[in-house]
N, C-alpha and C positions, 0 to 999 in steps of 0.2 A: 504494500500500500504506500509506504514512504517512497519507494523507488518510482511509483507511478506519479506521485505528487511532484517529486524532484524533476522527473522527465517532463511533466506538463509545465512546470515553472520554467525549465530550461528552454522548452519549445516556445513558450510565450515570450521570453526574453529575446530569443533569437529572432522570432518574427518581428517583434517591436524594433529591434536593431536593424533588421533588413528594411523595414518600412521607413525608418528615420534616416538611414544612410544616404539615400538620394537627396533628401531635404538638406542634410548637413553638407553634402557635396555642392549643392546649388548655392547655399549660403556662403561657402568659402570661394565660390567662383571657379571651382576645379572642373566643372563640366562645361566643355566648350559649346558656345551657341552658334558658331559659324564653322562650316566645313572648310578645311584648309584651302582647297582650290578657290573657294568663294572669297577668301580673305584678300585676294589680289585686287578685287574691285570693291569689296565691302568691309574695309577695316574699321570704319567709324560708325557701324550700325548702332542704333539705339539699344539699350539694355532689354527692351521688350520685344526684340525680334530674334527669331531663330532662322538660320539659313542652312539648309542641308538637303539630303536626299530623302524623299518619301519612302518610308519602310513599310507602312501598312495603313489601311483605313478600315474602320469598322463602322458601318452605317448604323447597325443595331445599337452598339455601345456609344455611338457618337464620339469616337476618339480617332486620332491619327497619331502615328509615330514618325518622327523625323530623325534621321541619323546625321550626326555631325562628326563622323569619324569614329572616335573612341567612345562616344556617348550617344544615347538615344533618348529623345524627349517624347513624352506622352502628353498629348494636348487634346482637351475636349473641344467640341464644336456643337453648334445647333443651326437652326434655320436662319438665324440672324448673322451668322458668320459670312462676311463678304468673301466672294471668290472671284478671282481674276485669272483668265488664261485657260479655263476648263469649264465644261458645262456642269459638272458636278464632281465632288471630291472622289467618288468611287470610279470616275473615268480617268483619273490621273495615273499614268504609268508608274509602277513601283520603280524606285531608283531615280525618278525624275527630280530635278532640282526645284525646290520650293522655298519660299520665305513665309514665315508665320509671324504675324504681329499678335501678341497675346497680352492678357491681363492675368494676374495671379489672385486667386480667391481661396482662402483657407488652405494654402499650400498646393493647390491644384492650378494647372495652367489651362486657360481657356482662350481659344483662337477668336480674335476679333476679325482678322482678315488672313486669307491664304492667297498668295500669288504664285502662279506657276511660271517658271522661267521659259520664255519663248525661245525657239531656235535662233541662233545667231544668224543675222542676215549679212551675207557677203556680196560684194559686187561680183557679178559673174566673171568679170575680167580677172578676178583674184582666184578663181577656181581652175583646177587642172583636171582634164578628163582622163579616165583610165587608159584610153587608147593612146594618149599622148605620154602618160607617165610610164607605161609598161616598157616601151623600147628604151627609155632612159635607165630604168631599173635593170634591164637586161645588160646594158653596157657597163653599169656600175657608176658610183658617184664621181670617180675621177674622170673617166672617159666621157660620161654624160654631163659633166660640169654642173652638178647639182648636189644639194644636201637635203635629205629627207629626215624629218624629225617626228618620232613617235611621241606624242604628248600624253600618252596614257601612263598610269602608274607603272613603276618598274617591274612589278610581278607580272603584269599583262604583257609587257615587252618580252620578258623571258619565256612566256608561254608561246609566243610566236609574233613575228613582226615582218614587215616588208624588207626583203633583202637589201642590205646597205644602209638601212635606217639607223639613226642614233637615238638614244633614249634621253629625252628631257621632259620629265613629268611637268605638266603645266603649273602645278603648285610649287615647283622648285625651279621655275624658269630663271628667275633673277640670279640664283646661285650658279647657274650653268651657262652663262652667256659666253664663256670662253670656248664652249663646244661649237658655237656657231661659226660659219666661215668668215674669214677676214675680208674676202672679196665680196663686196656688196653688190656686184653685178651678177653674181652667180645665182642660179635658180634656187630658191629655198621653199621647200614643201613641208607643211605640217599636216599631220593627221591624228585623229583621236578615235574614241569609241563610238562616235555618232554625233548627231546634231546637238549642240548645247546652246 
């Protein structure tokens, strides 16, 4: 009987500690609110904004989770939550970049607005077609007089990349400028995992 009471007390203490741990981490500011690649453009975001990749949406529980790399934020929403860039929350692709403006009530986060990042619009003159790039890749960077940069995270580069490409993850671009060609007239091609 005593062992059962001790076990129940220990489980209650452990459960309480697990529930309070995320609150303590938020209070200390240890949980990042901005995904590292997003920091290139959004360093000065207000404290009430989370920027990251959508991890999940539950329409029944009216919650969404947003990953900011090493952390995941659980945020409530309702019919009053403003949505920009999608017809509904459950139509947003998982892993798509979003920003969530929130308020905190009784330790819970509640979304006031969710913005879905639109695809980057590039001037068609800045795009290269596969049938133009393929012969260059076949020649190689030196003979083809080009540099091709894989802007995906390094682990994806290691899993497979375009032959001759160099890896410069977009979140670490500034630290890797020396990898870029010195000849500014040389063709420079960047690719990533898809439209962002």
